[in-house]
N, C-alpha and C positions, 0 to 999 in steps of 0.2 A: 703691380698697379701703382699709379702716381701717389696715392695716399699712403702707400707703404714706405715711400722714400722719406728722408728727413731734410729735404731741400730747404724748407723754410727755416731750419735751425742752423744750417751751415754757416751763414754770415756771422752769427753770434758765436758759434763754436770757433771759427777762425780768429775772432777777436778775443776769445777766452773769457766770455762774460755769460756763459750759461750757468744755471743752477746745477747742483750735483745730479739730480734726477735726469734732466735733459742731457747733461754731459755724458752720463753713462749710456743713455739711450743712443746717442750719436755714435759713441765709440763702438758699441755692440753692432750697430747697423753697418758701420764702415768695414767691419771684418768680412762681410759677405756681399757687399754691394759695390761693384766697380763703377756704376753710374755716379753714385754720390762721392766716391773717392776722387773721380775725375773732376767733379764739380768743386770739391773742396780744394783741389790743387789750384784752381783758378782763383778762388777767394783768398787762399793763403798767399799766392803771388801778389795779389793786390794789397793785402795787409802788410806784407814785407816791404812794399814800396812806399807806404804812407810816411814813414819818418824822413824819407829823402825828398819828398815832393815839394816842401816849402822850406824857406830859410829858418834857422833857429831864432827864437825870440826869448828875451829875458822875462822872467815873471815880474809882476808889479813890485815896485820898491817897497810898498807898504805891506806886502804879504808876510814877511818875517815878523814884523811888529804885531800884526794881527794874530798870528799863530801863538806868539809868546804871551800876548795879552789874554787870549782864550785859555791858555794853559794855566796862567796865574789865577784866573777866576775860578777854574775848576779845582785847583789844588786845595786840599784840606789840611788842617793842622796835623803835625806829626803825632802819632799815638804815644801815650805815656809809656815809659819803659816798663816792661813786665819781667818779673823774675821767673821766666819760663825758658825752657831749652830753646836754643836758636832755631831748631827745625820746626818748632811750634810757632815761634814768633813770625817767621817769614810766610807761614801759611794761614795766619789769623785773618779773619774777614776785614780787619782794620786796614790791611794793605790794599784793599780794593780801590779806594779813591785815588791812590797814586797811579795804579794801572789805568783807571778811568781817564785820568788826565793825559797819560801817554796815548791812550786810544784816541782821545779827542784830537791831539796833535796829528796823529796818523791820518784820521779822517779828513782833517782840514787840508793836509798836504795832498792826499789823494784827490780831494775835491778840486783843489786848485789845478792839479795836473789834468784832471778831466776837462776842466774849463778850457785849458790851453789846447788840449787835444781836439775838443769840439770846434774851437776856433780854427784850427788847422784844417779840419774836415770841411768846414764851411768854405774856406778859401779854395780847397781842392775842387769844389763843385764848379767853380768858374775858371779853373786852371787847366789848360790843355794837357792831356796825358800822352807822353811820347814813348814811355818805356814798354808798354804792352800794346801790341797791335792787334786789332780785330778785323776779321773779314766776314761781313754778312753774306749768307748764302740764300739765294732766292729760289722759290719753287718753280718748277716747270709745269706744263699742262698735265704731265703724268702724275703730279703729286700736289694738286691744288690744296692750299691751306697749310702746307708744311713750311718749316723755316729751319735755319741753322746758323751757327756762328763758329768760326775758327779763331781761337785766341792763341796768338803766337807769343812765345816766351820773350823775355827781355833781350836775350842774346840772339834771337831770331832763328835758332837752330831747330826747335821743336815746338809743339803746341798741343792744345786740346780742342777736339771737335765736339760740339754739342748740337743735337738735332731734336726737333719736336714735330709731331704731327705726321710723321711718315707711317705708312701702312706696315703692320706686322707681316713678315714674310713667311712662306713655307720653310720648314727646316732645311730644305735643300737649297735655299737661296740666302744670300747676305747682301748688305749694302757695301760698296767699295768706294773709298776716297781716291781721287786721282789728282796728282800734282802736275800742273801743266806749265811747260816752259819751251818756247820756240816750237810749238806744235807737237812736242813729244810729251807723252803721258807716263808718269811713274806712279806706281801704287803707293798710297799712303797708309794702307791697312784696310781691313774689313771689320764690320760690326753688325750687330743686330739691334732691334728696338723692342721695347716691351709692348703690351697690348694697347697702351695709350700713345704709342708712336715716339716715345722718348728713348734716346740712346746717346752714348758718348764714346770717344776714341782718343787714346793718347797717341799722338802722331809723331813719328820719327821718319826721317828721310835721308837719302844719301848726301844731299846738299842742304844747306840752310833753307828753311821754309820761306824766308823773305826773298830767296832768289827765284821763286816761282811767280809767274804772273797771274795764274788763274787756278781755280780749284773746282772740281766737279764730283758728283756722287752718282753712281749708277747701280742698277740691280744686277748682281752677278751670281754664279753658282757658289755654294758654300765653300769657303776657303779662298775665294778670289780667282781672278783671271789675269793672264799676262797683259791683256789690254781690254778696254771697254767692249762689252758685247751686248749689254742690256740697255734698258731705257734710262735716260738721265733724269734724276728727280730733283737735284739741287745743284746750284752753281754760283760762283762769284769771282770777282777779280780783286787782286791786291791793290 
């Protein structure tokens, strides 16, 4: 079922910003769910591309002085010397203010980094993305309401297919992806969907995916067919 997936947590997981409870929940779920693993591959690819999407920019010149000023403000007088063993002195509560100052510096640095990152993300919203190619797949009359998307990798060799709204098939049938070039159809793999019509497929092919002009999905016997024999449910052009 859709609600059993962790799709809503995958973007934050890919960015590494989930809390411990949700992080463990996603990790446990990914060990048994190929659908969410395929979806995570797509998010991870996008996250890996973010640092290269825009030119580097220097932090504000006043940032260093601001951090040092905050550190000086938070710094407390050094504690009086105690005639205690060294291992007790370094664990005394009086050492806490020093660590607090260091923590403050770390928080400020991370905060400044986050501001720069968000600035880059805002820039990306209006910047054309050319590294990852997507091919929308449109429904036919045999699958009204269904939709799909083929996300092709940066090198163009492979990709991930994600579909939604397709009918769950009898166990004796599966959906099959066809890679079309010069009128010739090559199998891109078979897959099934859950009761809500959601499914995914890691696509590999004899030739780079970007060398094909069109893609189609048909209903075939379980395990696939040498060529299309069933109804076409989704299709799209590169």
